[in-house]
C-alpha positions in Angstrom: -0.3 -6.3 -9.1 -2.4 -5.1 -6.3 -1.1 -6.4 -3.0 1.9 -4.8 -1.2 3.3 -6.9 1.5 6.5 -7.1 3.5 8.9 -9.8 2.2 12.5 -10.9 2.9 13.7 -9.2 -0.3 11.4 -6.1 -0.4 12.8 -3.2 -2.3 12.1 -0.7 0.4 11.9 -1.0 4.2 10.6 1.9 6.1 11.9 2.1 9.7 11.1 4.7 12.3 13.7 6.3 14.6 13.2 5.4 18.2 12.0 7.9 20.8 14.8 9.5 22.9 15.4 12.3 25.5 11.7 12.6 26.5 10.4 13.5 29.9 7.3 12.6 32.0 4.3 11.6 29.7 6.5 12.0 26.6 8.4 8.9 27.7 5.2 6.8 27.7 5.0 4.6 24.6 3.5 1.4 23.3 4.6 -0.8 20.4 2.9 -3.9 19.2 3.2 -6.2 16.2 0.4 -8.3 14.7 0.0 -10.5 11.6 -2.9 -9.7 9.4 -3.7 -8.8 5.8 -1.1 -11.5 5.0 1.7 -9.3 6.3 3.3 -7.9 9.4 1.6 -5.0 11.0 3.2 -2.8 13.6 1.8 0.1 15.6 3.9 2.5 17.8 2.1 5.0 20.0 3.8 7.9 21.9 2.5 9.8 24.9 0.4 6.9 26.2 0.9 3.5 27.7 -2.7 2.4 27.7 -2.7 -1.3 26.6 -6.5 -1.1 26.0 -5.9 1.2 23.0 -3.6 -1.4 21.3 -6.3 -4.1 21.8 -8.9 -1.7 20.3 -6.5 -1.1 17.4 -6.2 -4.9 16.8 -10.0 -5.3 16.8 -10.4 -2.3 14.6 -8.0 -3.7 12.0 -9.5 -7.2 12.2 -12.8 -5.7 11.1 -11.2 -4.6 7.8 -10.0 -8.1 7.1 -13.6 -9.1 7.1 -14.2 -6.5 4.4 -11.1 -6.5 2.1 -9.7 -10.0 2.2 -9.8 -11.5 -1.3 -9.4 -15.1 0.0 -11.4 -15.2 3.3 -14.7 -16.7 2.3 -16.6 -14.7 4.9 -15.3 -11.3 3.7 -17.4 -8.8 1.8 -15.0 -8.6 -1.1 -14.9 -12.4 -1.5 -18.7 -12.4 -1.5 -18.7 -9.7 -4.2 -16.2 -11.6 -6.4 -18.2 -14.8 -6.1 -21.7 -13.4 -6.4 -23.9 -14.3 -9.4 -24.2 -11.8 -12.2 -27.8 -10.8 -12.9 -28.2 -8.6 -15.9 -29.9 -5.3 -15.0 -29.4 -5.9 -11.2 -26.8 -4.0 -9.3 -25.1 -5.3 -6.1 -25.4 -3.4 -2.9 -22.0 -2.8 -1.2 -20.6 -1.3 2.0 -19.2 2.2 2.3 -15.6 1.0 2.6 -15.7 -1.0 -0.6 -17.5 1.9 -2.3 -14.9 4.5 -1.2 -11.9 2.4 -2.4 -13.5 1.6 -5.8 -14.6 5.2 -6.3 -11.1 6.6 -5.6 -9.4 4.0 -7.7 -11.4 4.4 -10.9 -9.9 7.8 -11.8 -6.4 6.4 -11.8 -7.5 3.3 -13.8 -8.4 5.8 -16.4 -5.3 8.0 -16.0 -3.0 5.0 -16.5 -5.0 3.9 -19.6 -5.8 0.6 -17.9 -2.3 -0.3 -16.8 -3.6 0.0 -13.2 -6.9 -1.8 -13.1 -8.8 -2.9 -9.9 -10.6 -5.7 -11.9 -7.3 -7.6 -12.3 -8.3 -10.3 -9.9 -9.0 -13.0 -12.6 -5.3 -12.7 -13.5 -3.6 -11.8 -10.2 -5.1 -14.9 -8.6 -3.1 -17.0 -11.1 0.2 -15.9 -9.5 0.8 -17.8 -6.3 3.8 -15.9 -4.8 3.2 -17.6 -1.5 3.8 -21.0 -2.8 7.0 -22.9 -1.9 7.3 -24.0 -5.5 6.2 -21.1 -7.7 4.9 -22.0 -11.1 4.2 -19.2 -13.6 0.7 -19.2 -15.0 0.1 -20.5 -18.5 -0.3 -17.9 -21.2 -3.6 -19.3 -22.2 -4.9 -18.9 -18.6 -3.7 -15.3 -18.5 -5.4 -14.7 -21.8 -8.7 -16.1 -20.5 -8.4 -14.0 -17.3 -7.7 -10.8 -19.3 -11.0 -11.3 -21.1 -12.7 -10.5 -17.8 -10.5 -7.5 -16.9 -11.7 -4.0 -17.6 -12.4 -1.2 -15.2 -14.7 0.3 -17.9 -17.2 -2.5 -17.2 -17.9 -1.3 -13.6 -19.0 1.8 -11.8 -20.3 2.6 -8.3 -23.0 5.0 -7.1 -24.8 6.2 -4.0 -28.6 6.3 -3.7 -30.5 7.3 -0.6 -27.5 6.6 1.6 -26.9 3.2 0.2 -24.0 2.1 -2.1 -24.1 0.0 -5.2 -21.7 -1.7 -7.7 -22.8 -1.9 -11.3 -21.2 -4.6 -13.5 -21.6 -4.8 -17.3 -20.6 -8.4 -17.7 -20.2 -11.7 -15.8 -16.8 -12.8 -14.4 -15.8 -9.4 -13.1 -13.6 -9.7 -10.0 -12.0 -7.0 -7.9 -8.5 -6.9 -6.4 -8.3 -4.0 -4.0 -4.9 -4.8 -2.6 -3.3 -1.7 -4.0 -5.9 0.5 -2.3 -7.1 -1.2 0.9 -4.0 -0.8 3.1 -3.7 2.9 2.4 -7.4 3.3 3.1 -7.2 1.3 6.3 -4.2 3.4 7.5 -6.3 6.5 7.0 -9.2 5.0 9.0 -6.8 3.9 11.8 -5.3 7.4 12.0 -8.8 8.8 12.5 -9.4 6.2 15.1 -6.3 7.1 17.0 -7.0 10.8 16.9 -10.4 10.1 18.2 -8.8 8.3 21.2 -6.6 11.4 21.9 -3.4 9.9 20.4 -1.5 12.7 18.8 1.8 10.9 17.9 2.0 7.4 16.4 3.5 5.4 13.5 1.5 2.7 11.8 3.2 0.2 9.5 0.8 -1.9 7.4 3.3 -4.2 5.7 5.6 -1.4 4.5 2.8 1.2 4.2 3.9 3.8 6.7 1.5 6.4 8.2 2.9 9.0 10.6 0.4 10.6 13.0 1.6 14.0 14.0 5.3 14.3 15.0 7.7 12.6 17.4 8.0 13.9 21.0 11.5 15.3 21.3 11.5 16.3 25.0 10.7 19.4 26.9 7.4 19.7 25.1 9.1 20.0 21.7 8.3 17.8 18.7 10.3 16.9 15.6 9.6 14.9 12.4 9.9 11.2 12.3 12.9 9.9 10.5 11.9 7.2 7.9 14.8 5.3 6.5 14.3 4.1 2.9 16.1 0.8 2.1 17.8 0.6 -1.2 18.8 -2.9 -2.2 21.5 -1.6 -4.6 23.4 0.1 -1.8 22.5 -1.6 1.5 23.5 -5.0 2.9 21.0 -7.4 4.5 22.4 -6.5 7.9 21.3 -2.9 7.5 17.7 -3.9 7.8 17.9 -4.1 11.6 18.7 -0.4 12.2 16.5 2.7 12.2 16.5 6.3 11.1 19.9 7.4 9.8 21.3 4.0 10.4 19.3 2.2 7.7 18.9 2.9 4.1 20.7 5.3 1.8 17.9 7.8 2.0 16.2 9.3 5.1 12.9 11.2 4.9 11.8 13.6 7.6 8.1 13.0 7.8 5.4 14.9 9.8 1.8 13.8 9.7 2.1 12.1 6.3 2.4 8.7 4.8 5.2 6.9 2.9 4.0 4.1 0.6 6.1 2.1 -1.8 5.6 -0.2 -4.7 8.7 -2.3 -5.5 9.5 -5.4 -7.6 11.0 -7.3 -4.6 8.1 -6.9 -2.2 6.3 -10.0 -3.5 8.2 -12.0 -6.1 9.5 -15.4 -7.2 12.2 -16.5 -9.6 11.7 -19.4 -12.0 14.2 -20.5 -14.7 16.2 -17.3 -14.3 13.1 -15.0 -14.7 11.9 -12.8 -11.9 8.2 -12.6 -11.5 6.9 -9.8 -9.3 3.4 -8.8 -8.2 3.1 -5.5 -10.0 1.1 -6.6 -13.1 0.4 -4.6 -16.1 -3.3 -5.1 -16.6 -3.0 -4.7 -20.3 -0.8 -7.8 -20.6 -1.4 -9.7 -17.4 2.3 -10.0 -17.0 4.7 -8.4 -14.4 5.7 -4.9 -15.6 9.1 -4.7 -17.2 11.6 -2.0 -17.3 14.3 -0.3 -15.3 12.3 0.8 -12.3 13.1 -0.8 -9.0 10.6 1.0 -6.9 8.4 4.0 -6.5 7.8 5.7 -3.1 5.1 8.2 -2.6 4.9 10.8 0.3 1.5 12.4 0.7 -1.3 13.3 3.2 -3.6 10.4 2.5 -2.8 6.7 2.7 -5.3 5.7 0.0 -3.8 8.3 -2.4 -0.3 7.1 -1.7 -1.3 3.5 -2.2 -3.0 4.1 -5.5 -0.2 6.4 -6.8 2.7 4.2 -5.8 1.4 1.4 -8.1 0.0 3.7 -10.8 3.3 5.7 -11.1 5.4 2.6 -11.1 3.4 1.3 -14.1 3.6 4.7 -15.8 7.3 5.0 -15.1 7.9 1.6 -16.8 6.5 3.2 -19.9 8.6 6.3 -19.4 5.5 8.4 -18.6 5.4 11.0 -15.8 1.9 11.9 -14.6 0.8 15.3 -13.3 0.8 14.9 -9.6 -1.9 16.1 -7.1 -0.8 18.9 -4.7 1.3 18.0 -1.7 2.5 14.7 -3.3 6.2 13.8 -3.6 7.7 10.8 -5.3 11.0 9.0 -5.3 11.9 6.8 -8.2 14.6 4.2 -7.7 16.0 2.6 -10.8 17.9 -0.7 -11.3 20.9 1.2 -12.7 21.2 3.1 -9.4 19.6 6.4 -10.5 17.2 8.3 -8.2 14.7 10.8 -9.2 12.6 13.2 -7.1 9.3 14.5 -8.4 6.5 16.7 -7.1 6.7 18.3 -3.7 9.5 16.0 -2.5 13.0 17.2 -3.0 16.4 17.1 -1.2 15.5 19.6 1.5 13.0 17.1 2.8 15.4 14.1 2.5 19.0 13.5 3.1 21.5 10.8 2.0 23.8 9.0 4.3 
């Protein structure tokens, strides 16, 4: 359920229109691509050509892999998931883990447990990266679900230190639906601290726009983010940008665009599509008519949590009350599109 990564058949691909018609320093730009967090990461910076900044960004991001990786044995999250449970003894955690858990628990409750960051005992059973995907056995899913419940954890701060309280053994965290958004927020802060006022960060489909795009003569304009719709676009369309890609173009200034879709990480077996967005009540991929949910908002962590939570609620035909300054696009398998919240057609245009 909880990891959003770029894949060949992802539901949405966010692409940023290239910089044109700029003068002097506005023409300076850098663009680099890395592989980390099990996905492709790209960073584009405008108004600077300082290569040192890119290396600092890479090092900055690598530090978060050592915190949030669920599979790297040296990471903080791995250590938490494989630590012994001692009744009456809470586990000290770092500020980044604390912040992501703390922000997530509210939406675990709001979705009535459909979204649940303790899903790791079940999500680890789905090996979407395997060349020969084998669906997990129902009895294994049932055993895993017995150790899934956000109600059995909480976090708290005490004298500047952070702690995780667990009510039972076997609790394991999966922060994949939270961490990339949180990291994009932190990277935005890092770039602003370096004096970068215009940039686009793509963490495997999680798009963060810093400021606006230089348009020349000291002017700025919104970034054009093309939304790929698999029902309307051909595979060849993935190579374009802005208005040339996707049936929907969003004009984004200093906001993020984050998507949860059923083709981002999926495998087909015996005619059945298994995707990574798991309903934590059943341990199975969510079913229904929803193709994807895209969220536009100010914070990456909020967009990350909401895109998964609203996808799961939409599968049940439920619309949640949205926070302020949040817009949502629902794409359905039957071709319907719905706009909700602060996002409407004046902000977006169709090809």
